[in-house]
Structure formats: C-alpha cells, structure tokens
Residue, then its C-alpha position, 0 to 999 in steps of 0.5 A: m500500500y502507498v499513501g499520498v498526501d496533499c497539503g493545500t491551502q484549505s485542507t490536507k487530503v490523504v489517500v491510500l492506494d493499492p496499485e495491485v487492484g488499481r484503486i484508492l482504498g481509503e481517503a480523508s481530509r482535515p481543514h486548515r485555517l487561513d489567516e487573511q489580513e488587509g494588504g494581501r497577507r495570507e499566512q498559516d501556522p505550519g503546525t496546523w498541517i501536521t495536525a491535519l496530516r495526523g488526523a487525515l492519515k489515521e482516518a484514511v487508513a481506517k477507511s481502507g481496511v488495511d493494516a497500517e504496517a502494510i504501507r510501504a511508502i508515503g509521498v507528499s504534495g504541498q502548496q507551492h512557494g510558501l516560506v517555512a523558515l526554521d530555527a536551529a531546533g527545527e521550529p518555524v520562526h514565523p507563520a508560513k507566508l503562502w503562495c497567495d500572499t501578495e503583501t510582498a509585491p513591492w519586494n518582488a518588484a525590487l528583486v526583479e529590478r536588482l536582478g536585471g529585469e526580465a532578461g536578468c531573471l531569465e539568464r539566472l533562473g530560467l524564469v521571471l520572478q513573480t509575486g507569490y514566489t518564495a524569494s520576495k517573502l524572504a526579503w520581506l521577512r528580512d526587512t520587517r521581522p529582523e528578529a525572526y530572520g536572525r534565527i533562520a537555520t533552514l529555508m523550506l517549502p511546505h512539502d519540504y517541511l512535512n518531509f522533514w517532520l516525517t523523516g528528520e531530513r532537510v531535503a528538497e527536489a527540483g519541481d517545488a524548488s523551481g518556485t522559490g526564486y533562487f533556483d536555476t530551473r534549467t540546471r536544477s541547482w540552487r543559485h547561491d548568488v541570487l540568494a545572496e541578493i535576497a538574504p546576504e547574511l544567510d549562508p546558502e550551504r547552511v540554510l538551503p536543503r540538500l537537493i535530491a532527484s525526483r525518484e530518490p527517497a527523502g528518507t524513512v519515517r522516524p522510528a518514534l513517529a512510525h511507532e506512533l502512527g502504527l507504521a512499519d519501521d522502514v516506510l520510505v518517504s519519496s521526494g514529493g513535490g509541489d501540488n502542480m507537479l504531483g497533480a500532473i503525475g496524478t493526471g498522467n501528464i508526464r509526456p508531451g501533448l497533454v494539458t492539465l488544468s486545475l479548478g482549485t483555490s487557484g487555477t493552474i495550467c501545465a503542459h509537459s516538455p522534455d527540455p527547458v522552455v523559454a516561452d514568449s510570455a514571462m507569465v509562463a513559468n519554466f518549472c521542473a517536473s517532479h518526475g523528470g523533464w519540465l512542466p511549463l506552468v501558468c497560475t491564476m490566483n482566483i478560482t474557487s477562492a473567488t466563487t466561494r466568496i460570492r457563494e457565501l455572500l449570497g448565502l448559498d450552498l454548492a448545489a444552490f450556487g450551481e443552480r444559479v450559474a446554470a439559470a443565468p445565460i451566457g454572458a450573465e446579461g452583460v455583467t462582467m466580473l474581474p474576480f481579483f480578490n487576492g490580486e492576480r498573477v496572470p495577468m501580472l496584477p498583484e495589487a489589483s482588487a475585484s470589480l464588477d462592470g455592466l450592472t443595471s437595475v435589471n441584470t443585478t440578480p443573484a444568478n447573474l452574479c454567480r454566473a459572472v464570477v465563474e465566467g470571470a475566473t474561467l476567462g482568466l484561465r483562457y487568458g493564461l492558456e493563451q500565454f503558452g503560445r506554441l507550447t500548447e499547439g496541437v493540444d485539443e483535450i484538457r484534463l481537468i482536476g480540482g474541486g471546481a471540476r466536479s461541476p458539470v456546468w463549469r466543465q461545459m463552460l470551460a470547454d466552450i470558453t477554451a474551444s477544447r474538449v474537457v475530461c476529468p480523471e476518475v480521481t479529481d484530487a490528482a495531487a494526492l493520487g500523484a503523490a501516492l504514485q510517486a511514492a510507489w515509483c520511488h519504492r519500486a525503483g529501489a527494488g529495481d521494478g516498475e516505472l512511473a509511466e507504467l504506473c500512470t497507464r495502469l492507475v490513472h483512469l479518465d471518467e468518460s461521463s465527465r467529458a464535455d465537448p465545445d458547443p459551436a454556438s456557445v464557443a462563438a458567444y464566448d468569443e464575444i464575452h471574451a472580447r468584453y472581458r479583455r476590454c474591461l482589463a484594458e480599461r481598468h488595468s491597462v492590460t492588453 
C-alpha cells in the first residue's frame, strides 16, 4: 500500500492506494485555517498541517481496511512557494507566508529590478520572478521581522517541511524548488548568488536543503513517529513535490501533448516538455517536473477562492450556487466580473482588487452574479492558456482536476470558453493520487521494478461521463464575452 498526501491551502487530503487492484482504498481530509489580513497577507501556522496530516492519515487508513504496517511508502504534495523558515531546533520562526500572499509585491518588484529585469531573471533562473514566489517573502521577512530572520537555520517549502517532520531530513527536489526564486530551473541547482541578493547574511550551504532527484527517497519515517502512527519501521518517504507537479503525475501528464488544468483555490495550467522552455510570455513559468523533464506552468490566483466568496455572500450552498450559474445565460446579461480578490498573477496584477462592470437595475440578480464570477475566473484561465503560445499547439483535450471540476456546468463552460474538449480523471484530487504514485515509483525503483509511466497507464483512469465537448454556438458567444472581458482589463488595468 502507498499513501499520498496533499497539503493545500484549505485542507490536507490523504489517500491510500493499492496499485495491485488499481484503486484508492481509503481517503480523508482535515481543514486548515487561513489567516487573511488587509494588504494581501495570507499566512498559516505550519503546525496546523501536521495536525491535519495526523488526523487525515489515521482516518484514511481506517477507511481502507488495511493494516497500517502494510504501507510501504508515503509521498507528499504541498502548496507551492510558501516560506517555512526554521530555527536551529527545527521550529518555524514565523507563520508560513503562502503562495497567495501578495503583501510582498513591492519586494518582488525590487528583486526583479536588482536582478536585471526580465532578461536578468531569465539568464539566472530560467524564469521571471513573480509575486507569490518564495524569494520576495524572504526579503520581506528580512526587512520587517529582523528578529525572526536572525534565527533562520533552514529555508523550506511546505512539502519540504512535512518531509522533514516525517523523516528528520532537510531535503528538497527540483519541481517545488523551481518556485522559490533562487533556483536555476534549467540546471536544477540552487543559485547561491541570487540568494545572496535576497538574504546576504544567510549562508546558502547552511540554510538551503540538500537537493535530491525526483525518484530518490527523502528518507524513512522516524522510528518514534512510525511507532506512533502504527507504521512499519522502514516506510520510505519519496521526494514529493509541489501540488502542480504531483497533480500532473496524478493526471498522467508526464509526456508531451497533454494539458492539465486545475479548478482549485487557484487555477493552474501545465503542459509537459522534455527540455527547458523559454516561452514568449514571462507569465509562463519554466518549472521542473517532479518526475523528470519540465512542466511549463501558468497560475491564476482566483478560482474557487473567488466563487466561494460570492457563494457565501449570497448565502448559498454548492448545489444552490450551481443552480444559479446554470439559470443565468451566457454572458450573465452583460455583467462582467474581474474576480481579483487576492490580486492576480496572470495577468501580472498583484495589487489589483475585484470589480464588477455592466450592472443595471435589471441584470443585478443573484444568478447573474454567480454566473459572472465563474465566467470571470474561467476567462482568466483562457487568458493564461493563451500565454503558452506554441507550447500548447496541437493540444485539443484538457484534463481537468480540482474541486471546481466536479461541476458539470463549469466543465461545459470551460470547454466552450477554451474551444477544447474537457475530461476529468476518475480521481479529481490528482495531487494526492500523484503523490501516492510517486511514492510507489520511488519504492519500486529501489527494488529495481516498475516505472512511473507504467504506473500512470495502469492507475490513472479518465471518467468518460465527465467529458464535455465545445458547443459551436456557445464557443462563438464566448468569443464575444471574451472580447468584453479583455476590454474591461484594458480599461481598468491597462492590460492588453
């Protein structure tokens, strides 16, 4: 048996996978609390991730009906970019600043300038620094929390931290490290010179985790913890990775020709490349994959986080919200929403706020507001998809994951807005499945048996009942709505 963990913004999910029968035997989740404040601050206590992991793991194993001692390996997926700075005792010096934190936008702009603008970033890192990456969070901590900064002994990402809790080892892998802003995504190596620009007092040899390959184990579960959790004393912990990288594995997106799109708290679009990429747009990040190769990726910051705000504002449950979206016509009778509640990364508007256009005394209805926020989030994903240019040429099917993927209305809307076929894997929480698959790959690689491609072929299944094909009339209608959306971007934010 293999365990996959996905530590996201809203919850930690755990699945127990039996690769021989080809299915998940048990799954569970526990919620997290997000500390949101004015000015774009988004933080979490890393201790809540451990509490959530303990509870979800225990429940998932119980639901699976298997003995915990049958578990051979664990894989961890984590929300990318979060800064988990530890002291010499392994304790966080400050709450983790998350991927969706935009408080550090001024520090990011200053770093980009200091590195020589977009060209300098590409030369040193293989990508352009964006607000949300770990680098600007570290610069913020240095300037605003000098006492905490002075106690830093190790710099980690959320999944690195959970691997550290499980194994006691301070390691990192290329996929998640790609989003730190002090890692060269082409050579898969730390950039000590860039870290010195951000945090000159820190010794990179001391504070940066040891890099391991994607198929290498981070270590084995600590004996005392294994005893507490009822595990055997030789359970491997795989390298793990960022949620987007493990989500790609969980959808079988480990070869060119596929696109994975996540309708989660944020929205991500990723493809696969065997080589490093230099996209036409600086908004496409040349991230490494967590299985080898590269994972060019675009991230928008307001998907279910935006729809949830409107849903809760109107006092609707998920079913009622979906009914309102379906009841409103395409284009929400002229209502356009730019749902930038958390600022936005694509387009690059970290300090933007949400806005509504086109409201009249006739069209201001709950149904149109619900439709407008879903359309606005989805049109933002089309904007992101367009940034890939030639990298997604020839791709006409999108593999859709995340909480929003459960909505038939949203799936059809995405198919119509992107003019692409859309289908979900049977397991839409793909990051947890991907973590379990990577764990199995890591364990079997050590035994000289099995390859990740074979595991994905056998264990990643598409849900044909979820398939949505673009409707020509709706595609044409959405082309007009997209033009309206772009006019709003240009008028409000000077984005062309």
